[in-house]
ZAVO-710772 format. One record per residue (C-alpha): x, y, z; residue in one letter. Coordinates in steps of 0.1 Angstrom, whole numbers, plus 5000, padded with zeros to 4 digits. Each point is the difference from the previous one (the first is absolute). Layout:
XYZA ...
END
This chain:
500050005000M 501550334989N 500250255028H 499250374994L 502450275011N 499150345012L 500750164966D 497249784985D 497650155026V 501350364996V 499649964962G 496349935004K 499350285024L 499050234971H 497349754991D 498350055034L 497150235004P 501350355009S 498650205028L 498350334992P 502750264993E 498950215030V 500549705023V 503549954986M 500750375008E 498749955036L 502249705005L 503150174986T 499650305023C 499449805032I 503150155016D 499650354987Q 498450285019E 499750274973D 497249854980V 497350214984D 497049835016I 497450204981T 501349884967V 500149645011L 496550025015A 498750144967K 501749714980K 498649735023V 496550144997S 500149954962H 499949625008D 496549965013Q 500249645010A 503250065019L 498550315017T 496949825011A 502049715015K 502450245018T 497150215014L 498249695013R 503249905018L 500550355014A 496550005014N 500349665016S 499849995038S 503749895001T 501050374994Y 497450135024G 499250324981L 497150215016Q 498950134966I 499549824966K 502750104974V 498750044965A 503250094981T 503649894999I 501050355011Q 497849975031Q 501549665008A 503550164998I 498850295023T 498549775026F 502249694998L 503350154988G 501949954968F 501849685011Q 496949825011T 498050104969T 502849894977R 500149665018K 496249964994L 500350104963I 502949754995T 498049725018A 496950084978A 502149994968A 502249695007V 497149785011T 498250054968G 502949994974C 500949634996F 498049764978P 498549715019E 499549634995G 503049944979Q 501749735021C 498749665010A 500049965038G 500650375007F 497250185017S 500150384993D 497450055027K 502049825026T 503250194989F 498350345005W 498449905032R 503449915014H 501750314986S 497350245013I 500049835034A 503850035002T 499750374991A 497450065027V 502049805026C 503250184991A 498350345004R 498749905034V 503449885011L 501650324986A 497650215021R 501149825032H 503750044990M 499550374990R 501349914966F 498750154967N 496649834996Q 499650084964D 503449844990Y 499049695021A 496649974983F 501350044964T 502949765006A 497749755016G 497650024971L 502849954975L 502349765019H 499049704978D 499450194968I 502849794983G 497649715001R 497650194977L 503050084978V 500849634996L 496449904997V 499450264973S 503249944980T 500449625004Y 496649865009P 500649644989A 503449985018R 498550165031Y 497249745000A 502849735001E 501550185030A 496749995018I 499649634993A 503649945011W 499350185033R 497049785006A 501949684993A 503050105022H 498050185027D 502450295001C 499750374998D 499550194967M 503550155000L 501649654999E 497649884973A 500750314978E 503749955003R 499849634992A 497750034970V 500650354986L 503550085013G 498750355009V 497950085031D 497350265006H 502350215022V 502450064971A 497150064976A 498550245025G 503250205003V 500350014962A 496550144998L 500750255028A 502950134979A 498050004968H 497150195017W 502550255016N 499149915036F 502150185026S 503049825015D 498149975033T 497249814983M 502449784980G 501849895032L 496749915017G 499149774970I 503649864997A 500549895036W 496649925014H 501049635002H 503450095014E 499650305023P 503349945017T 502050044968H 502550295005P 498550324988G 496549854996A 498550295018G 497250015026F 497250004974L 501049644991A 499749905037T 496550155002I 498949834967I 501649675011H 498049995033V 496850134983A 500249734973N 500449725027A 497150145021I 497750014970V 501049644990H 499449895036A 496550175001L 499249844966D 498350324989I 500549904963A 498249675005H 502749814981D 499449634999D 503849944999D 500850245028E 503549955014L 501050235028V 503650124991P 502749985026A 500350335018V 503450155008S 500250035038A 502450294995V 497350184979A 497249925024W 502050125030N 501250314982A 496450125000L 500049975038G 496349975003L 498449815029D 497349734998E 497150235006D 501250244973T 500349714975Y 496449895008L 498950354994Q 501950004966V 498249674991F 496650155007R 500650334982E 501449824970T 496949784997E 497650295005L 501750244975Q 500649724975F 496349944993D 499350364992E 503150074979I 499949684981S 496350064991T 501050334984V 503249884983L 498649674987M 496450134993G 
END
């Protein structure tokens, strides 16, 4: 069986659906402060489906606004630019990949897991006083490399899914055995292709290995959020395997048992509302 290499995957990135241009701009400027928000708000509002989804998110109880926002500009005023950008990105990314291309791969389960990880990462980040918007976006996109592989090599990825079932192992191991490239490498390639910030790229790159030198704290948060979501089985995945959690990462968050129970509850509550909007 011929293995792919990363260049094969990178070469196919141009065939993937592209995000709306305005979302690409939002992702590129994630670390910039001097952005003309009015111009961006105007550009987003030209995309009616994206605007509608973003405003439904902004008005969800998760964000606790006392008034109902009716425009992107209002959302920015009341929630701030960072949060609104995160919601626009989430609304765009969850609708941009074609579905049902790969035997054995459930798009619905994939997005349930990704959204739940985003929600959990945001809750953890709040407790850690870490940037909640970075945590949410990185949580949402942490496994995006799986969609890259599913979209570009559906038949090969179906083989990897079957290999995983036969060998009762995790998906990373199956991808490496069958494809020669795993979803982490594919996700990092997409992050570069879509001009994600370095912070976001590191979160995606090291969420399975948060103790890697230079991985950054975001990878630790995503690693723990990913494990919590698998353990709670929010995605309703029949083949659920709870990944091994790095004790170093778990302890680095320094949260006590009561706080973790609170995190579990908040994750489950917020997930229902946000997933209804994003997958509706």
